[in-house]
Backbone bond lengths (Angstrom), bond angles and torsions (degrees), N, CA, C in turn:
res aa  C-N    CA-C-N  psi(-1)  N-CA   C-N-CA  omega(-1)  CA-C   N-CA-C  phi
1 M - - - 1.427 - - 1.472 113.27 -
2 T 1.323 117.82 132.60 1.462 119.14 175.76 1.529 112.56 -77.58
3 S 1.344 108.39 140.52 1.536 116.12 176.53 1.492 112.15 -104.41
4 I 1.290 122.61 130.41 1.456 127.88 175.58 1.568 109.61 -124.11
5 I 1.394 107.93 114.45 1.484 119.52 177.57 1.512 108.18 -112.91
6 Y 1.346 114.12 135.02 1.290 120.41 169.96 1.607 111.99 -88.57
7 D 1.288 109.08 124.24 1.440 118.40 -175.26 1.598 103.52 -104.84
8 E 1.306 117.75 94.01 1.435 126.50 -171.14 1.545 109.14 -69.74
9 Q 1.364 119.97 -32.94 1.508 120.30 177.48 1.496 110.43 -63.43
10 H 1.287 118.32 -39.15 1.539 118.99 -176.12 1.625 113.36 -101.56
11 Q 1.394 111.60 -4.93 1.365 120.49 -179.41 1.595 112.56 58.47
12 V 1.359 116.09 53.16 1.471 118.11 -178.84 1.571 102.08 -144.08
13 L 1.450 111.85 158.58 1.365 118.27 172.40 1.577 108.87 -99.43
14 I 1.205 119.04 121.76 1.563 120.64 -172.62 1.582 101.82 -93.31
15 I 1.373 118.13 119.27 1.268 125.88 -179.55 1.555 112.75 -96.55
16 T 1.309 123.94 126.92 1.384 122.13 175.68 1.531 111.67 -125.06
17 P 1.305 124.06 94.34 1.331 126.93 -174.49 1.514 109.95 -73.39
18 E 1.416 112.95 150.80 1.499 115.84 173.92 1.459 113.00 -57.42
19 T 1.429 119.27 -38.92 1.436 130.17 173.17 1.353 108.13 -123.51
20 M 1.422 111.56 117.64 1.475 112.63 178.30 1.640 112.22 -69.82
21 P 1.415 117.64 134.38 1.377 115.10 172.77 1.522 118.91 -59.00
22 E 1.231 122.67 149.59 1.364 123.00 167.52 1.542 111.50 -77.13
23 D 1.284 115.91 162.09 1.614 113.94 -175.56 1.439 115.30 -64.84
24 H 1.318 114.72 -34.45 1.515 119.67 178.05 1.499 118.30 -73.91
25 D 1.356 111.53 -14.83 1.473 124.58 179.60 1.532 116.72 -92.47
26 F 1.440 113.18 -23.05 1.398 124.05 -167.66 1.548 115.12 -47.28
27 E 1.360 114.76 -46.87 1.513 117.70 -179.94 1.459 112.56 -58.36
28 L 1.271 121.84 -39.30 1.522 123.26 173.28 1.467 107.31 -70.03
29 W 1.295 125.54 -51.44 1.443 125.39 179.57 1.472 113.68 -47.73
30 A 1.414 114.05 -48.10 1.465 122.18 -179.73 1.477 112.04 -60.30
31 S 1.487 118.46 -42.59 1.417 120.10 179.08 1.447 113.14 -62.25
32 I 1.333 120.49 -38.58 1.356 125.06 -178.49 1.562 107.46 -78.11
33 F 1.244 127.35 -42.65 1.486 128.58 176.22 1.512 110.21 -57.19
34 L 1.336 118.04 -40.05 1.486 121.41 -170.09 1.603 110.53 -92.94
35 H 1.395 114.83 0.56 1.458 117.43 -172.62 1.605 108.37 -69.66
36 H 1.439 116.40 109.04 1.343 126.15 -179.29 1.518 110.71 -167.76
37 T 1.289 113.06 141.96 1.587 115.95 -170.27 1.526 108.00 -61.40
38 E 1.369 126.69 -24.04 1.350 120.06 -175.04 1.502 109.53 -99.15
39 I 1.342 121.62 17.04 1.456 121.88 175.93 1.479 104.56 -125.39
40 S 1.387 112.60 135.97 1.485 119.64 173.31 1.510 106.64 -114.79
41 V 1.285 109.89 124.73 1.684 117.32 -178.96 1.424 101.86 -85.10
42 Q 1.457 109.34 136.30 1.442 115.12 173.04 1.566 110.72 -112.37
43 E 1.220 116.56 -129.18 1.419 122.98 -172.61 1.597 115.66 -73.98
44 F 1.215 121.13 150.91 1.497 125.86 174.88 1.489 105.86 -115.53
45 E 1.382 116.44 130.39 1.456 121.53 170.51 1.604 107.13 -116.70
46 Q 1.399 112.03 141.03 1.415 115.78 -179.28 1.569 112.04 -128.05
47 G 1.272 114.29 117.88 1.594 117.79 173.98 1.459 114.42 -94.80
48 A 1.308 119.24 -166.97 1.469 127.65 163.77 1.423 116.42 -58.71
49 D 1.440 113.40 -52.41 1.462 116.66 -177.36 1.526 113.11 -122.71
50 R 1.303 120.24 -9.63 1.330 123.52 176.42 1.502 120.76 -129.70
51 H 1.394 115.78 142.00 1.501 117.61 -175.42 1.473 102.96 -130.01
52 L 1.415 108.18 159.67 1.498 114.72 -172.41 1.545 105.81 -150.40
53 Q 1.376 110.16 124.78 1.630 118.54 174.83 1.375 98.83 -106.34
54 R 1.514 114.59 126.12 1.429 116.76 173.01 1.562 103.95 -95.63
55 F 1.305 118.57 142.66 1.404 121.59 168.16 1.508 115.24 -147.84
56 R 1.315 121.04 173.29 1.434 127.11 -178.15 1.568 112.52 -121.09
57 F 1.346 114.09 139.24 1.396 120.86 176.20 1.579 108.03 -140.54
58 K 1.204 112.56 126.35 1.513 119.72 -178.17 1.543 112.21 49.52
59 E 1.277 113.76 45.99 1.504 127.48 177.91 1.573 115.79 68.83
60 E 1.371 113.18 12.24 1.531 117.84 -173.18 1.580 102.33 -118.15
61 H 1.412 109.01 150.85 1.513 116.01 -175.23 1.466 115.47 -94.14
62 F 1.243 117.77 129.96 1.546 121.56 176.56 1.517 116.56 -124.73
63 N 1.291 121.31 163.05 1.472 126.03 173.86 1.442 112.80 -123.99
64 L 1.214 118.39 124.45 1.445 126.80 164.83 1.436 112.43 -87.16
65 N 1.370 121.45 111.84 1.371 117.60 -160.19 1.725 101.08 -120.87
66 F 1.404 110.22 143.82 1.431 118.36 -179.07 1.580 109.40 -134.21
67 E 1.294 116.81 124.97 1.467 124.72 177.66 1.484 104.10 -116.61
68 H 1.310 112.43 120.87 1.497 122.96 -172.77 1.581 106.75 -70.02
69 Y 1.283 118.95 -54.93 1.476 116.87 -169.28 1.474 115.84 -70.26
70 S 1.305 115.15 -24.39 1.561 113.67 176.51 1.492 109.41 -98.44
71 A 1.334 115.44 -1.28 1.516 119.33 177.98 1.609 108.67 62.83
72 S 1.277 122.76 41.58 1.371 129.39 -170.68 1.543 109.84 -106.86
73 V 1.336 121.95 136.30 1.539 127.75 166.42 1.476 101.25 -129.74
74 W 1.326 115.67 138.20 1.434 128.98 171.06 1.520 115.60 -156.37
75 I 1.281 113.40 156.42 1.589 121.22 174.78 1.547 104.78 -115.07
76 S 1.230 107.27 131.70 1.430 122.69 172.75 1.482 113.28 -119.79
77 G 1.316 118.86 142.33 1.412 122.21 173.47 1.512 113.76 -93.49
78 E 1.404 117.20 152.87 1.449 120.15 -174.02 1.515 102.06 -102.28
79 G 1.404 119.08 85.25 1.426 118.02 179.80 1.411 116.77 111.50
80 A 1.364 121.38 161.02 1.509 128.95 -171.74 1.563 106.81 -59.42
81 F 1.348 116.51 -49.76 1.507 116.69 -175.35 1.534 111.37 -61.00
82 A 1.336 116.82 -33.76 1.583 119.02 -175.65 1.569 100.79 -75.25
83 E 1.160 116.98 -44.87 1.614 119.34 -178.33 1.471 109.18 -54.31
84 E 1.221 119.42 -35.69 1.605 125.11 -175.81 1.552 106.07 -72.18
85 L 1.295 118.59 -27.78 1.445 120.24 178.67 1.548 114.27 -86.05
86 L 1.293 122.76 -5.51 1.508 121.30 -177.05 1.413 111.53 -55.73
87 G 1.214 122.85 -36.29 1.562 124.63 173.13 1.574 115.08 -51.65
88 D 1.365 105.37 -55.76 1.563 113.27 179.76 1.348 109.03 -67.24
89 L 1.364 123.99 -41.42 1.502 119.06 167.86 1.447 119.18 -46.49
90 R 1.347 115.72 -51.20 1.383 127.30 178.44 1.555 107.50 -50.82
91 S 1.220 118.58 -49.92 1.492 123.82 -175.01 1.571 109.56 -60.32
92 I 1.197 122.95 -37.19 1.482 125.60 -176.72 1.558 111.88 -82.18
93 I 1.381 119.12 -35.64 1.275 118.37 179.90 1.607 113.47 -91.71
94 A 1.184 123.83 -12.43 1.494 126.82 -177.74 1.574 109.58 -71.48
């Protein structure tokens, strides 16, 4: 089961999947993880160690981040309005 914790201090959702995706599978994993009628998946960026899936929720922009070497997955909002919606976002993806 995937754990989703709201880190209020850093204004992010920390995602701890039961099985961490491999870096080459992250785009597919992200599309499945974010599959919801209220979420619109946008562009995907892939780097050597870090990948980013942009998406929209309630007209605000968010990033689903993946860092391979630290095995970290988290969601950050782009701006104050997005950060205020992190609790609502957590409710629909949990």
